[in-house]
C-alpha positions in Angstrom: 146.2 65.9 41.6 143.8 63.1 42.0 144.2 60.4 44.5 146.0 57.2 43.5 143.2 54.5 43.7 145.8 51.8 44.2 147.0 53.4 47.4 143.5 54.4 48.7 142.2 52.8 51.8 138.9 51.1 51.3 135.8 52.7 52.8 133.1 50.6 54.3 129.9 51.9 52.8 128.4 50.0 49.9 124.9 50.1 48.2 122.5 47.3 49.0 124.9 45.7 51.6 127.6 47.1 53.7 130.6 45.6 55.3 130.4 44.1 58.8 132.1 47.1 60.3 134.4 44.8 62.3 138.2 45.6 62.2 139.7 44.0 59.1 141.3 40.7 59.8 144.9 39.9 59.1 145.4 36.9 56.8 148.4 34.9 55.8 149.7 34.3 52.3 148.1 30.9 51.9 146.1 29.9 48.8 142.9 27.9 48.5 140.5 27.0 45.7 136.8 27.0 46.3 134.4 25.3 43.9 130.7 24.6 44.1 129.3 21.3 42.7 125.7 20.6 41.7 124.1 17.5 40.3 125.2 18.3 36.8 128.8 19.2 37.7 131.8 17.1 36.7 134.2 15.7 39.2 136.9 18.1 40.4 140.3 17.4 38.9 142.6 18.2 41.8 145.7 17.5 39.7 144.8 20.2 37.3 144.2 22.7 40.1 147.6 21.8 41.8 149.4 22.3 38.5 148.2 25.9 38.3 150.5 26.9 41.2 153.8 26.0 42.8 152.4 26.9 46.2 150.8 24.6 48.7 147.1 24.6 47.8 143.9 23.8 49.8 141.0 22.6 47.7 137.5 23.0 49.1 134.7 21.2 47.2 131.3 22.6 48.3 128.6 20.1 47.4 125.0 21.4 47.5 121.6 20.0 47.4 122.5 16.3 47.5 124.7 16.5 44.4 126.8 13.5 43.7 130.2 14.9 42.5 133.1 14.1 44.7 136.8 13.9 44.3 138.9 10.7 44.4 141.7 12.8 46.0 141.6 12.4 49.7 143.3 15.8 50.2 140.3 17.6 48.7 138.1 18.9 51.6 134.4 18.4 51.0 131.8 20.8 52.5 128.3 19.4 52.2 125.3 21.7 52.3 122.0 19.8 52.4 120.1 22.6 50.8 120.9 24.4 47.5 121.2 27.9 48.9 122.5 29.3 45.6 126.1 29.5 44.3 126.9 32.9 45.9 125.8 31.9 49.4 127.6 28.5 49.1 130.8 30.2 48.2 130.4 32.7 51.0 130.0 29.7 53.4 133.1 28.0 52.1 135.3 31.1 52.2 134.2 31.9 55.8 135.2 28.4 56.9 138.9 28.9 55.8 141.4 29.6 58.5 143.3 32.9 58.8 146.4 31.4 57.1 144.5 31.7 53.8 144.8 35.1 52.3 144.1 34.3 48.7 141.1 32.3 47.4 140.6 31.2 43.8 136.9 30.8 43.0 136.5 28.2 40.2 133.6 26.5 38.6 134.1 22.7 38.2 134.1 23.0 34.4 137.0 25.4 34.3 140.4 23.9 33.2 143.2 25.9 34.8 146.4 26.0 32.7 149.7 25.1 34.4 151.1 28.1 36.3 147.9 30.2 35.8 147.3 30.8 39.5 150.9 31.9 40.0 150.6 34.3 37.0 147.6 35.9 38.7 149.5 36.2 41.9 152.3 37.9 40.1 149.8 40.4 38.7 148.4 40.9 42.2 151.8 42.0 43.4 151.6 44.9 40.9 148.2 46.0 42.2 148.3 46.0 46.0 144.7 47.4 46.0 143.4 44.6 43.7 140.5 42.7 45.2 139.8 40.4 42.2 142.1 39.3 39.4 140.6 37.4 36.5 141.9 35.8 33.3 140.5 35.8 29.8 138.1 33.0 29.5 137.5 30.9 26.3 135.3 28.0 25.5 136.6 24.7 24.1 136.7 26.1 20.6 138.9 29.1 21.6 136.0 31.6 21.4 136.2 34.3 24.1 133.3 34.2 26.5 132.2 37.1 28.7 134.7 37.4 31.6 135.1 41.2 32.3 133.6 44.5 31.5 132.8 48.0 32.7 130.0 48.6 35.2 126.7 49.1 33.4 124.4 52.1 33.6 120.8 51.7 34.8 119.5 51.8 31.3 121.9 49.1 30.2 120.8 46.9 33.0 117.2 47.4 32.2 117.8 46.4 28.7 120.0 43.4 29.7 123.0 44.9 27.8 125.8 44.5 30.3 129.1 45.7 28.8 131.5 42.9 28.2 135.1 42.9 26.9 138.1 44.5 28.6 141.7 45.1 28.0 144.5 44.6 30.5 144.2 46.3 33.9 141.4 47.9 35.8 137.8 46.9 35.0 134.3 47.2 36.5 133.4 43.5 37.0 135.0 40.1 36.5 133.4 36.7 36.0 133.8 34.6 39.2 133.7 31.4 37.2 137.5 31.7 37.5 138.9 34.5 39.6 141.6 35.1 42.2 140.3 36.9 45.4 142.1 38.9 48.0 140.4 37.7 51.1 140.8 40.9 53.1 138.9 42.7 50.3 136.3 40.0 50.2 135.6 40.4 53.9 135.4 44.2 53.6 132.1 43.9 51.6 131.0 40.5 53.2 131.6 38.6 49.9 128.7 37.9 47.6 125.3 39.3 48.2 123.5 36.0 48.7 120.2 37.4 47.6 121.6 37.0 44.1 121.1 33.2 43.5 123.6 32.8 40.7 121.0 32.6 37.9 122.0 31.6 34.4 122.6 34.4 31.8 125.3 35.8 29.6 126.6 37.7 32.7 125.9 36.8 36.3 124.5 39.8 38.1 126.0 38.5 41.3 129.4 39.3 39.7 128.4 42.7 38.6 127.0 43.5 42.0 130.2 42.3 43.7 132.4 44.4 41.4 130.3 47.5 42.0 130.5 47.1 45.8 134.2 46.4 45.8 134.9 49.5 43.7 132.8 51.7 46.0 134.8 50.3 48.9 138.0 51.5 47.3 139.3 48.3 45.8 140.3 47.5 42.2 139.3 44.7 39.9 142.0 43.7 37.5 141.7 41.8 34.2 144.7 39.8 33.2 144.1 38.7 29.6 147.6 37.4 29.3 146.4 34.4 31.4 143.9 32.4 29.2 141.7 29.8 30.8 139.4 27.3 29.1 135.9 27.2 30.5 133.6 24.2 29.8 130.5 24.5 27.8 128.4 24.5 31.0 129.8 27.8 32.2 127.0 29.9 33.8 124.6 27.4 32.1 122.2 27.4 34.9 121.8 25.9 38.4 119.3 23.7 40.2 117.8 26.6 42.2 114.9 28.4 40.8 115.8 32.0 39.9 115.8 34.0 36.7 118.4 36.2 35.2 115.8 39.0 35.2 115.5 38.7 39.0 119.1 39.8 39.3 118.7 42.7 36.9 115.7 43.8 38.8 117.4 43.7 42.2 120.4 45.6 40.9 118.3 48.5 39.5 116.1 48.6 42.7 119.2 49.2 44.8 121.1 51.6 42.5 118.6 53.2 40.2 117.3 56.8 40.5 113.8 57.2 42.0 112.0 57.3 38.6 113.5 53.9 37.7 112.5 52.4 41.0 109.0 53.8 40.7 108.6 52.5 37.1 109.9 49.1 38.2 107.3 48.9 41.0 104.5 49.8 38.6 105.8 47.2 36.1 105.7 44.6 38.8 102.2 45.6 39.7 101.0 45.4 36.0 102.8 42.0 35.5 101.1 40.6 38.7 97.7 41.7 37.5 98.0 40.8 33.8 100.6 38.0 33.8 102.5 40.0 31.2 105.9 41.5 32.0 107.1 44.7 30.3 110.3 44.9 32.2 112.7 45.9 29.4 110.3 48.3 27.8 110.6 50.8 30.6 114.3 51.5 29.8 113.4 54.0 27.1 111.4 56.1 29.7 114.2 56.6 32.1 116.6 59.5 32.0 120.0 58.7 33.4 120.8 60.4 36.6 
């Protein structure tokens, strides 16, 4: 019989980045929300966030790059970062600053509108999956159209062609959108959170999310899609950030760290050609790669 992945103990090895190797910290059952605000971000509605749970809730607003958004709620904690270091690194910084009483962290973009009780519903789902690292709802835009929020992990060829699988039913999945997701902090720590080299570039799917899902899965954790919880995301979801980075940069890094040797070699040659000619042929090499 195969091993039950829900009961497996997470391993430490991960591609690209590894866990710190330190003994896993013990955390309490406290709950916090972390959000990152930039110059174009709306103000954080603390009342909407608090209505998403019956638990006591800490709200950490991380303001980067001199952005103006603040909260009129004095109970909202503001963490100011003078430099825009990218959304993933800013979230890592905010989560690391939480005390050990906080065992659950909801990552939420400012545009997201949490429904009443939504966080509690995700916590109920977490109780059914004790190995769940991330639990994410179904996301829709203001018109009710479903936006990419979950999917299976892509193959190398799919990444090269920028065709990241989206859409997932209820239960285990390969990646989840961190625009709105509940995080088990012990799992987050086991892979050191986001890989901050991914800057959170705009695109239909953020490769920082795909990278995180892959590393958590390799470390023995589960990612769980909870489509029964539906959250409205604003029009600005993953619409771009102030920091200069392209979606292709994230695709490129992902393949460099996970692709077979032929893929890495072809990427290096493509980089060289692009540097000499000013013309990129990045996606065209996908048809030349045999899946390993």
